[in-house]
C-alpha positions in Angstrom: -3.6 13.6 -7.2 -7.1 14.8 -7.7 -10.2 12.7 -7.8 -13.8 13.9 -8.6 -16.0 14.3 -5.6 -19.6 12.9 -6.3 -20.8 13.5 -2.6 -20.8 17.4 -2.7 -22.4 19.2 -5.4 -20.7 22.6 -5.0 -17.1 20.9 -4.7 -16.4 19.2 -8.0 -12.9 17.8 -6.9 -11.2 16.7 -3.8 -7.5 16.2 -3.2 -6.1 12.9 -2.2 -3.5 13.5 0.9 -1.0 10.8 1.9 -0.6 10.8 5.8 2.0 8.2 5.8 4.6 10.6 6.7 2.3 11.8 9.5 3.5 11.9 13.0 0.5 9.7 14.2 0.8 7.1 11.1 3.6 5.0 13.0 1.9 5.7 16.3 -1.5 4.1 15.0 0.3 1.0 13.6 2.1 0.5 17.1 -1.1 0.7 19.0 -3.0 -1.5 16.5 -0.4 -4.2 17.0 -0.3 -3.7 20.9 -3.9 -3.9 21.3 -4.1 -7.1 19.4 -1.2 -8.8 21.3 -3.5 -8.3 24.6 -6.7 -9.4 23.0 -7.9 -12.4 21.0 -8.9 -10.5 18.0 -9.8 -12.9 15.5 -10.7 -12.0 11.9 -13.3 -15.0 11.3 -16.1 -12.6 10.1 -13.9 -10.4 8.1 -12.4 -10.7 4.4 -9.5 -8.8 2.9 -10.8 -9.2 -0.9 -12.9 -11.2 -3.2 -10.2 -14.0 -3.5 -10.3 -14.7 0.1 -14.0 -14.6 0.3 -14.2 -17.2 -2.8 -11.5 -19.3 -1.0 -13.7 -19.5 2.3 -16.9 -20.3 0.6 -16.2 -22.6 -2.2 -16.7 -25.7 -0.2 -19.5 -24.5 1.6 -22.9 -26.2 0.9 -25.7 -24.2 2.1 -29.1 -25.9 3.0 -31.7 -25.8 0.2 -34.1 -23.4 1.9 -31.1 -20.7 2.6 -31.3 -17.1 1.5 -28.1 -15.2 0.7 -28.0 -11.7 2.1 -25.5 -9.0 1.1 -25.0 -5.9 3.1 -23.3 -2.7 1.5 -22.3 0.7 2.8 -24.2 3.4 1.1 -22.7 6.6 2.7 -19.7 6.8 4.9 -20.1 10.5 5.0 -21.7 12.2 7.9 -24.8 14.7 7.2 -23.7 17.1 9.9 -24.0 20.5 8.6 -20.9 22.4 9.4 -22.1 26.3 9.7 -23.8 25.9 12.9 -20.7 24.3 14.4 -18.7 27.5 13.9 -21.1 30.0 15.4 
């Protein structure tokens, strides 16, 4: 499977690779549940999808002088040039 890459001008496409069969995939799942069993990790400020956020705020009545603020990630790619790293 190949998707267009809009982040890099000289690389028009990027392959999508599944790592489910990688050796570290199951290890990451195990470590995730292991760490959560030792901590009180609560997802009170995280939402999985829009259905969950709508369900959480449907009965919420904010004060009349409230302001709604939303944050969005713009760039998840680093801007570190790779050529100096290989010298």
